[in-house]
C-alpha positions as CSV (number, residue, x, y, z in Angstrom):
1,X,-37.2,24.2,2.2
2,X,-34.6,25.3,0.1
3,X,-32.5,23.5,-2.2
4,X,-28.9,24.0,-2.0
5,X,-28.1,22.3,-5.5
6,X,-30.2,20.8,-8.3
7,X,-30.2,17.2,-8.2
8,X,-29.9,15.0,-11.5
9,X,-32.5,13.3,-13.2
10,X,-32.8,9.5,-12.6
11,X,-30.8,7.6,-15.0
12,X,-32.5,4.3,-15.6
13,X,-30.0,2.7,-17.7
14,X,-28.2,1.9,-14.3
15,X,-30.9,0.0,-13.0
16,X,-31.0,-3.5,-12.7
17,X,-34.6,-4.7,-12.4
18,X,-36.6,-5.0,-15.8
19,X,-39.9,-3.2,-16.4
20,X,-41.4,-6.4,-16.4
21,X,-40.0,-7.9,-12.9
22,X,-40.7,-4.3,-11.4
23,X,-44.7,-4.7,-12.5
24,X,-45.1,-8.6,-11.4
25,X,-43.1,-7.1,-7.9
26,X,-45.8,-4.3,-7.5
27,X,-48.7,-6.5,-8.2
28,X,-47.6,-9.5,-5.9
29,X,-47.0,-6.9,-3.1
30,X,-50.3,-5.6,-3.9
31,X,-52.0,-8.6,-3.5
32,X,-50.1,-9.3,-0.2
33,X,-51.0,-5.7,1.0
34,X,-54.5,-6.0,0.4
35,X,-54.8,-9.7,1.9
36,X,-53.3,-7.9,5.1
37,X,-55.8,-5.1,4.7
38,X,-58.5,-7.1,4.4
39,X,-57.9,-8.1,8.3
40,X,-56.5,-4.9,9.7
41,X,-59.8,-3.3,8.1
42,X,-62.1,-6.0,9.3
43,X,-60.9,-7.6,12.3
44,X,-62.5,-5.1,15.1
45,X,-65.6,-4.5,13.1
46,X,-66.1,-8.5,12.3
47,X,-65.7,-9.5,16.4
48,X,-68.1,-6.4,17.1
49,X,-70.6,-8.0,14.7
50,X,-70.5,-11.3,16.7
51,X,-71.7,-9.7,19.7
52,X,-68.9,-10.4,21.8
53,X,-68.1,-8.3,24.9
54,X,-65.7,-5.4,24.2
55,X,-63.5,-6.0,27.0
56,X,-63.4,-9.8,25.8
57,X,-62.6,-8.6,22.4
58,X,-59.5,-6.0,23.5
59,X,-58.2,-8.9,25.8
60,X,-58.1,-11.4,23.2
61,X,-56.4,-9.1,21.0
62,X,-53.5,-8.5,23.1
63,X,-53.2,-12.0,24.4
64,X,-52.7,-13.3,20.6
65,X,-50.1,-10.7,19.9
66,X,-48.3,-11.4,23.3
67,X,-48.0,-14.8,21.7
68,X,-46.9,-13.5,18.2
69,X,-44.5,-11.4,19.7
70,X,-41.6,-13.7,19.1
71,X,-42.4,-15.1,15.9
72,X,-41.6,-12.1,13.5
73,X,-38.2,-12.2,15.1
74,X,-37.4,-15.7,15.3
75,X,-38.7,-15.6,11.2
76,X,-36.3,-13.0,10.6
77,X,-33.5,-14.6,12.0
78,X,-34.3,-17.9,10.0
79,X,-34.8,-16.0,6.7
80,X,-31.3,-14.7,6.9
81,X,-29.7,-17.7,8.5
82,X,-31.4,-20.9,6.8
83,X,-31.1,-21.4,2.7
84,X,-34.2,-22.8,2.3
85,X,-33.4,-24.1,-1.3
86,X,-31.4,-26.9,0.1
87,X,-34.7,-28.0,2.4
88,X,-36.2,-31.5,1.5
89,X,-39.7,-30.2,1.8
90,X,-39.6,-27.0,-0.1
91,X,-35.9,-26.9,-2.0
92,X,-37.7,-27.8,-5.5
93,X,-40.5,-25.2,-5.2
94,X,-37.9,-22.7,-3.4
95,X,-35.8,-21.3,-6.8
96,X,-33.2,-19.3,-7.0
97,X,-32.8,-16.3,-5.3
98,X,-32.1,-14.9,-1.2
99,X,-35.5,-13.8,-0.2
100,X,-37.2,-14.9,-3.1
101,X,-37.4,-18.7,-2.2
102,X,-39.0,-17.9,1.0
103,X,-41.8,-16.2,-0.9
104,X,-42.5,-18.8,-3.3
105,X,-42.4,-22.0,-0.6
106,X,-45.2,-19.9,1.6
107,X,-47.0,-17.4,0.2
108,X,-50.2,-19.3,-0.7
109,X,-50.8,-19.9,3.3
110,X,-51.6,-16.4,3.6
111,X,-54.7,-16.5,1.8
112,X,-55.6,-19.8,3.2
113,X,-55.3,-19.1,6.6
114,X,-57.3,-15.4,6.5
115,X,-60.3,-17.4,4.8
116,X,-60.2,-19.8,8.2
117,X,-60.1,-16.7,10.1
118,X,-63.3,-15.3,8.6
119,X,-65.0,-18.7,8.9
120,X,-65.4,-18.3,12.8
121,X,-69.2,-20.2,13.4
122,X,-71.9,-18.6,14.7
123,X,-74.8,-19.4,17.0
124,X,-72.4,-20.6,19.4
125,X,-70.9,-19.8,23.0
126,X,-68.6,-16.2,23.0
127,X,-66.0,-18.5,24.4
128,X,-65.7,-20.6,21.4
129,X,-65.9,-17.7,19.3
130,X,-63.0,-16.3,20.9
131,X,-61.1,-19.5,21.1
132,X,-61.4,-20.0,17.4
133,X,-60.1,-16.1,16.9
134,X,-57.2,-16.9,18.8
135,X,-56.1,-19.9,16.8
136,X,-56.9,-18.9,13.5
137,X,-55.4,-15.3,14.2
138,X,-51.9,-16.7,15.2
139,X,-52.1,-18.8,12.0
140,X,-52.6,-16.3,9.6
141,X,-50.1,-14.0,11.5
142,X,-47.6,-16.5,11.0
143,X,-48.4,-16.7,7.2
144,X,-48.5,-13.4,7.2
145,X,-45.1,-13.0,8.4
146,X,-43.8,-15.4,6.1
147,X,-44.6,-13.3,3.2
148,X,-44.3,-10.1,4.6
149,X,-40.4,-10.5,5.8
150,X,-39.4,-12.0,2.4
151,X,-41.2,-9.2,0.3
152,X,-40.0,-6.4,2.0
153,X,-36.2,-7.5,2.8
154,X,-36.7,-8.0,-1.6
155,X,-36.1,-4.2,-1.9
156,X,-32.5,-4.8,-0.9
157,X,-31.5,-7.9,-2.6
158,X,-33.7,-6.6,-6.0
159,X,-31.0,-3.9,-6.5
160,X,-28.1,-1.8,-4.7
161,X,-29.4,1.3,-6.7
162,X,-30.5,3.3,-4.0
163,X,-32.2,5.9,-6.6
164,X,-34.1,2.6,-7.9
165,X,-34.8,1.4,-4.4
166,X,-36.8,4.7,-3.8
167,X,-38.5,4.7,-7.3
168,X,-39.9,1.4,-6.7
169,X,-41.0,2.2,-2.8
170,X,-42.6,5.0,-4.1
171,X,-44.4,3.5,-6.8
172,X,-45.3,0.7,-4.6
173,X,-46.6,3.2,-1.9
174,X,-48.6,4.6,-4.4
175,X,-50.4,1.6,-5.8
176,X,-51.0,0.3,-2.5
177,X,-52.3,3.7,-1.2
178,X,-54.8,3.5,-4.2
179,X,-55.6,-0.1,-4.2
180,X,-56.4,0.2,-0.6
181,X,-58.4,3.6,-0.6
182,X,-60.3,2.1,-3.4
183,X,-60.9,-1.5,-1.9
184,X,-62.2,-0.3,1.2
185,X,-64.7,1.8,-0.8
186,X,-65.9,-1.4,-2.6
187,X,-65.9,-3.4,0.8
188,X,-67.5,-0.7,2.7
189,X,-70.5,-0.2,-0.1
190,X,-70.7,-4.1,-0.3
191,X,-71.2,-4.5,3.6
192,X,-72.7,-1.3,4.0
193,X,-76.8,-1.1,4.8
194,X,-77.0,-0.2,1.0
195,X,-76.2,-3.5,-0.3
196,X,-75.8,-6.2,2.8
197,X,-73.2,-8.5,1.6
198,X,-71.6,-10.3,4.8
199,X,-68.2,-9.3,5.9
200,X,-67.6,-13.0,5.5
201,X,-68.4,-13.7,2.0
202,X,-66.3,-10.4,0.8
203,X,-63.4,-11.7,2.7
204,X,-63.3,-14.9,1.0
205,X,-63.8,-14.0,-2.5
206,X,-61.4,-11.1,-1.9
207,X,-58.5,-13.5,-0.9
208,X,-59.4,-16.0,-4.1
209,X,-58.2,-12.9,-6.0
210,X,-55.4,-11.8,-3.8
211,X,-53.7,-15.5,-4.0
212,X,-53.6,-14.9,-8.0
213,X,-52.0,-11.5,-8.0
214,X,-49.6,-12.7,-5.6
215,X,-48.8,-15.8,-7.9
216,X,-46.6,-14.4,-10.7
217,X,-44.1,-12.8,-8.4
218,X,-43.3,-16.1,-7.5
219,X,-42.0,-17.0,-11.1
220,X,-41.0,-14.1,-13.0
221,X,-39.2,-12.0,-10.6
222,X,-34.9,-11.9,-9.9
223,X,-32.9,-10.8,-7.4
224,X,-29.8,-9.0,-8.5
225,X,-28.3,-8.0,-5.3
226,X,-27.8,-11.3,-3.1
227,X,-24.2,-10.6,-2.0
228,X,-22.6,-8.5,0.4
229,X,-19.1,-7.1,-0.6
230,X,-16.7,-4.9,1.0
231,X,-16.6,-6.5,4.3
232,X,-14.3,-6.2,6.8
233,X,-14.0,-9.8,6.9
234,X,-14.9,-11.5,3.8
235,X,-15.6,-14.6,5.8
236,X,-18.3,-13.2,8.2
237,X,-20.9,-12.9,5.5
238,X,-20.8,-16.9,5.6
239,X,-21.8,-17.0,9.4
240,X,-24.6,-15.6,10.8
241,X,-25.8,-16.5,14.2
242,X,-27.9,-15.5,16.9
243,X,-25.1,-13.4,18.5
244,X,-24.4,-11.4,15.2
245,X,-28.2,-10.8,15.3
246,X,-28.2,-9.0,18.5
247,X,-25.3,-7.3,17.2
248,X,-27.1,-6.0,14.1
249,X,-30.1,-4.8,16.3
250,X,-27.7,-3.2,18.3
251,X,-25.6,-1.4,15.7
252,X,-28.7,-0.4,14.0
253,X,-29.6,2.9,16.2
254,X,-31.4,5.0,13.2
255,X,-33.9,1.5,12.7
256,X,-34.7,2.0,16.3
257,X,-35.5,5.3,16.0
258,X,-38.0,4.4,13.0
259,X,-39.6,1.6,14.7
260,X,-40.3,3.8,17.9
261,X,-41.8,6.5,15.7
262,X,-43.9,3.7,14.1
263,X,-44.7,2.1,17.5
264,X,-46.1,5.4,18.6
265,X,-48.2,6.3,15.8
266,X,-49.7,2.8,15.3
267,X,-50.5,2.3,18.7
268,X,-52.5,5.4,18.8
269,X,-54.4,5.0,15.5
270,X,-57.1,3.8,17.2
271,X,-59.4,5.1,14.7
272,X,-58.5,3.2,11.9
273,X,-60.0,-0.3,12.3
274,X,-63.5,1.9,13.6
275,X,-64.0,4.3,10.4
276,X,-67.0,2.3,9.0
277,X,-68.5,2.1,13.1
278,X,-67.9,5.4,13.3
279,X,-69.3,7.1,10.0
280,X,-72.9,4.7,11.0
281,X,-73.4,5.9,14.6
282,X,-72.0,9.6,14.2
283,X,-73.2,10.3,11.0
284,X,-76.0,7.3,10.2
285,X,-74.8,6.1,7.3
286,X,-71.7,3.4,7.3
287,X,-70.6,5.2,3.7
288,X,-70.5,8.7,4.4
289,X,-67.1,9.5,5.3
290,X,-66.1,8.2,1.9
291,X,-66.9,11.6,0.8
292,X,-63.8,13.3,1.9
293,X,-61.9,10.3,1.0
294,X,-63.4,10.8,-3.1
295,X,-62.5,14.4,-2.7
296,X,-58.9,14.0,-1.4
297,X,-58.2,11.0,-4.1
298,X,-56.6,13.3,-7.2
299,X,-54.6,16.2,-4.7
300,X,-53.4,13.1,-3.0
301,X,-52.3,10.9,-6.1
302,X,-50.6,14.3,-7.1
303,X,-48.7,14.7,-3.9
304,X,-47.5,11.1,-3.6
305,X,-46.0,11.1,-7.3
306,X,-44.0,13.7,-6.4
307,X,-42.6,12.0,-3.1
308,X,-39.5,10.8,-4.7
309,X,-38.9,14.3,-6.2
310,X,-39.3,16.0,-3.2
311,X,-36.8,13.7,-1.1
312,X,-34.2,14.3,-3.6
313,X,-34.6,17.7,-3.6
314,X,-34.9,18.7,-0.2
315,X,-33.9,15.2,1.5
316,X,-36.1,12.6,3.0
317,X,-35.9,14.0,6.6
318,X,-36.9,17.4,5.7
319,X,-40.0,16.1,3.4
320,X,-41.1,13.5,6.4
321,X,-40.8,15.8,9.1
322,X,-42.6,19.5,7.2
323,X,-45.2,16.9,5.9
324,X,-46.0,15.1,8.9
325,X,-46.1,17.7,11.2
326,X,-48.5,19.5,9.0
327,X,-50.7,16.7,9.0
328,X,-50.6,16.1,12.7
329,X,-51.6,19.9,13.1
330,X,-54.5,19.4,10.8
331,X,-55.6,16.0,12.2
332,X,-55.7,17.9,15.9
333,X,-58.0,20.6,14.3
334,X,-60.5,18.0,13.4
335,X,-61.0,16.7,16.5
336,X,-61.7,20.3,18.2
337,X,-64.0,20.8,15.0
338,X,-66.2,18.2,16.7
339,X,-68.5,15.8,14.5
340,X,-71.3,17.9,14.3
341,X,-70.0,20.0,11.5
342,X,-69.5,17.5,8.8
343,X,-68.4,20.2,6.1
344,X,-65.6,21.7,8.2
345,X,-64.7,18.1,9.1
346,X,-64.9,17.2,5.6
347,X,-62.5,20.4,4.0
348,X,-60.0,19.2,6.9
349,X,-59.8,15.8,6.2
350,X,-59.2,16.5,2.3
351,X,-56.6,19.1,3.6
352,X,-55.0,16.4,5.5
353,X,-54.5,13.4,3.1
354,X,-51.9,14.9,0.8
355,X,-49.4,15.7,3.2
356,X,-50.2,12.7,5.6
357,X,-49.7,10.2,2.8
358,X,-46.5,12.2,1.6
359,X,-45.2,11.8,4.8
360,X,-45.9,7.7,5.0
361,X,-44.4,7.2,1.8
362,X,-41.2,9.0,2.5
363,X,-41.0,7.2,5.6
364,X,-40.6,3.9,3.8
365,X,-37.3,5.2,2.0
366,X,-35.6,5.3,5.6
367,X,-35.4,1.3,6.2
368,X,-33.4,0.7,3.3
369,X,-30.6,3.0,4.4
370,X,-30.4,1.8,8.0
371,X,-29.7,-1.5,6.5
372,X,-27.1,-0.7,4.3
373,X,-25.7,1.5,7.3
374,X,-25.9,-2.1,9.4
375,X,-24.7,-4.0,6.8
376,X,-21.7,-1.7,6.7
377,X,-20.5,-1.7,9.8
378,X,-21.2,-4.9,10.7
379,X,-20.3,-7.0,7.4
380,X,-23.6,-9.0,7.9
381,X,-26.3,-9.7,5.5
382,X,-29.4,-8.9,8.2
383,X,-32.1,-7.4,5.8
384,X,-34.2,-10.2,7.4
385,X,-34.3,-9.3,10.6
386,X,-34.8,-5.6,10.5
387,X,-38.0,-6.1,8.2
388,X,-39.4,-8.8,10.3
389,X,-39.0,-6.1,13.5
390,X,-40.8,-3.8,11.3
391,X,-43.5,-6.4,10.3
392,X,-43.8,-7.2,14.2
393,X,-44.1,-3.4,15.2
394,X,-46.6,-3.1,12.7
395,X,-48.8,-5.8,13.6
396,X,-48.3,-5.2,17.0
397,X,-49.1,-1.6,16.7
398,X,-52.4,-2.5,14.8
399,X,-53.5,-4.9,17.3
400,X,-52.9,-2.3,20.2
401,X,-54.8,0.6,18.4
402,X,-57.3,-2.0,17.8
403,X,-57.5,-3.2,21.2
404,X,-56.9,0.1,22.8
405,X,-60.0,1.5,20.8
406,X,-62.5,-1.3,21.8
407,X,-61.3,-1.2,25.1
408,X,-61.8,2.7,25.8
409,X,-65.2,2.0,24.0
410,X,-66.2,-0.7,26.3
411,X,-65.5,1.7,29.5
412,X,-68.4,3.9,27.9
413,X,-72.4,3.0,28.0
414,X,-71.4,1.3,24.3
415,X,-74.3,-1.3,23.5
416,X,-73.4,-4.5,21.8
417,X,-74.9,-6.2,19.2
418,X,-74.9,-9.4,17.1
419,X,-74.9,-9.1,13.2
420,X,-73.6,-10.2,10.2
421,X,-73.7,-6.6,8.2
422,X,-74.6,-3.0,8.3
423,X,-78.3,-3.9,6.8
424,X,-78.7,-6.3,9.8
425,X,-77.5,-3.7,12.2
426,X,-80.1,-1.1,10.7
427,X,-82.6,-3.3,11.0
428,X,-81.9,-3.8,14.7
429,X,-82.2,0.2,15.2
430,X,-79.6,0.3,18.0
431,X,-79.4,3.6,19.6
432,X,-76.2,4.5,21.2
433,X,-76.2,7.2,24.2
434,X,-74.3,10.4,23.5
435,X,-71.4,9.6,26.3
436,X,-70.7,6.3,24.0
437,X,-71.1,8.6,20.9
438,X,-68.5,11.5,22.5
439,X,-65.9,8.1,23.0
440,X,-66.4,7.1,20.2
441,X,-65.1,10.4,18.6
442,X,-62.1,10.6,21.0
443,X,-61.0,7.0,19.9
444,X,-61.8,8.0,16.2
445,X,-59.6,11.6,16.1
446,X,-58.0,12.7,19.2
447,X,-55.8,9.6,19.9
448,X,-54.6,9.2,16.6
449,X,-53.6,12.9,16.4
450,X,-51.7,12.9,19.3
451,X,-49.9,9.6,17.9
452,X,-49.2,11.2,14.5
453,X,-47.6,14.1,16.3
454,X,-45.5,12.6,18.9
455,X,-44.4,10.1,15.9
456,X,-42.9,13.2,14.0
457,X,-41.4,14.6,17.0
458,X,-39.6,11.1,17.4
459,X,-38.0,10.9,14.0
460,X,-36.4,14.4,14.9
461,X,-33.8,12.1,16.4
462,X,-32.8,10.3,12.8
463,X,-29.4,11.6,11.9
464,X,-28.3,9.4,9.0
465,X,-27.9,11.5,5.8
466,X,-29.0,10.3,2.3
467,X,-25.5,10.8,0.7
468,X,-23.7,8.7,3.6
469,X,-26.5,5.9,2.9
470,X,-26.0,6.1,-0.8
471,X,-22.1,5.8,-0.5
472,X,-22.4,2.7,2.1
473,X,-25.0,1.0,-0.4
474,X,-22.4,1.5,-3.3
475,X,-19.5,0.2,-0.8
476,X,-21.7,-3.0,0.1
477,X,-22.3,-3.6,-3.5
478,X,-18.4,-3.5,-4.3
479,X,-19.0,-0.5,-6.7
480,X,-16.4,1.7,-4.8
481,X,-13.4,0.2,-1.9
482,X,-14.2,0.7,1.6
483,X,-11.2,2.9,1.9
484,X,-12.9,5.5,-0.7
485,X,-16.2,5.0,1.0
486,X,-14.7,6.3,4.3
487,X,-12.9,9.2,2.9
488,X,-16.4,10.4,1.0
489,X,-18.5,10.3,4.1
490,X,-19.6,13.2,5.3
491,X,-18.6,12.2,9.1
492,X,-17.6,9.2,11.2
493,X,-20.1,6.5,11.6
């Protein structure tokens, strides 16, 4: 990749957010991220430890996601349309802003329902356990949406400066990436056969911590870009109905490309929820796959810190495509190397980490650009619906991946067990067949490698240029006129 011209350094004097506001945003988002991650990381493992039939687990996961399919879109529409500040029930705690009022009024529900999910009773029939899972997971999922949609939409309302947004997104992504790695290591160690703490206790204590991390965002952050300007019909921003929502969704063809790419990659990420299980059964120790994660930590961090710089120099799409394709090819090589050669597997996992994480962070830069495009084309401030669609796709794909992985594993000769931790699992000394272990390796490595490759191919159809998105953002914020924007765009959109 070559740069046609050097890009200017970031001028932070033009930024709208203060350092304190950004820190509180990062901490609050981190609490929200880790609260969601503990369910993502432990849900499948937690259900497997309940001794429930694998096919039943996969079916239950799919059913709750079908029921959940509408709530993300509905809440995204309501968050864009309704003014919660006028609510008698929530008005006093909602405060000022566009998306922060929703966050303030609902964020505390997220840790409460997460704890409830992990309080599944033991020693009861499987039907009761499945029923508990379905009800509490739906409550958790609704609270997840009510927090995630305002949190992610806030990147548009915090500032209209695209460089400031990209910097915030990169920093948020790096902090989240580091924290999830460290949290994953700590959680894995605590529930491993070496310590033996139950998943239930780890999840409850963690949720209390995450609640206090999310609290400062509710009181110490201000949104600086809450009004949409320079629309063709200045009064149109005041009217936003269901038909407008459909129009916005149809207009944003670039977001459709991102969502399709995310859907493919996420739905085929069958190994993400089975990592600890794979480590235990393939290598005899639930902690051993932490070794390549630890080795890759510093190189991965250096690469992540330079993502924004790379994107400003070469463009978001080039960085994503090159890094994503590199990561996909290395990912595929890991499967064909075979799980018996741990040294080779470790080397390949370390090599894959840096480009894979750069691609993931670079991909987050696209969504605000597509929203500015839609705001520019429709005159509607519809950030909530797109971030809710993004949240829906992310949650849907996580559940599809978990369900698909468990379902495929259930088709093999896998032996189900009931345990509260890996310490109990080790005491049971259950030995899986070679056929079951081979199936686990396919689920853990081959299917995710194919998903990564296909998702990169889909992003080749993303055609919104970075500089054009920046001009649209300036027009939407009233910094330049619509006529000037049309003149300076590289092409007709």
